[in-house]
N, C-alpha and C positions, 0 to 999 in steps of 0.2 A: 212420637212416631211420625215419620214423614208420609206424605201422600204416596210416594213410590213404594214404601214398605206395605202400606195398606192395600194397594193394588196387587202386590205380590201375594199377600195373604189371600185375597179374593180369588186369585188364579189357582193357588196351590192347595188350599184347604177347603173343607166342606164347611161353609159358613151358615150359621143359623141367624135369621133375621127376625127381629120383633121382640118386644119386651116380654110378653108372656112365655114364648118359647125359650128365650134366653134364660129367664128366671128358673123355669123348669129344669133346663139342662145344668144350670149352676147348682141347684139343689141336689141333683143326682150326681154331681161331680163329673160331668161329661165335658166341661169346658176348660180350656187352658187359659184363654184370654177373653176379656170382654171389652168391647169398644163402645164408648159413649160419645154421642155428638155434643157439641159445645152448648147447645140449648136443650139438653135432655131435661125433662121435668124433675124437680127436686125430689118428689116422693118416689119416683122410679129410681133415681140415683141412690137414694137412701136404702131402698129394698135391695138393689143389686150390690151395694157396698156391704150390707149386712150378710147376705148369703155368700158373697165372695170371701169374706173373712172366715166364715165357717169352713169353707172348702179350699181355702188358700188359692183362689183364682185371681190372676193378675187383671187389674183394671187399667185400661188405657183411655185417657181423656183426650179426645181429638179436638183439633182447632176448628174443624168444619161444622157448620150447623146441620140440622137433620135434613133439610131439603137438598143441600149440596151432597150429603152422604148418600142420599137416594140416587142422585145422578152418577156418583162415582161407582155405585153398585149396579148401575144400568137398570134401575127400577123406576117405574112411573109414579112413585110415592115417596114420602119422607121416611127416613129411617133414623130412629133415635138410639137404638141398641142393636148390636150384632156381636156374635161370639163364635168361637171355634174351639 
């Protein structure tokens, strides 16, 4: 997924930011897609992959690291996981 596509998603969709909130929404089946930063911790990645398989949620591995993803989302902190 390109940076332009990600920015389009941020404008058009209601995005959930954060590992805990994303995992809760994936478990409940409320997410269509999950975006992971390039340096997302392996244990987080494993949990998200597990729950995504159960609920057939698409995972998108981004090329951007978490600090850059935070800047793209216009937040003053790093973001490893976001979903909609």
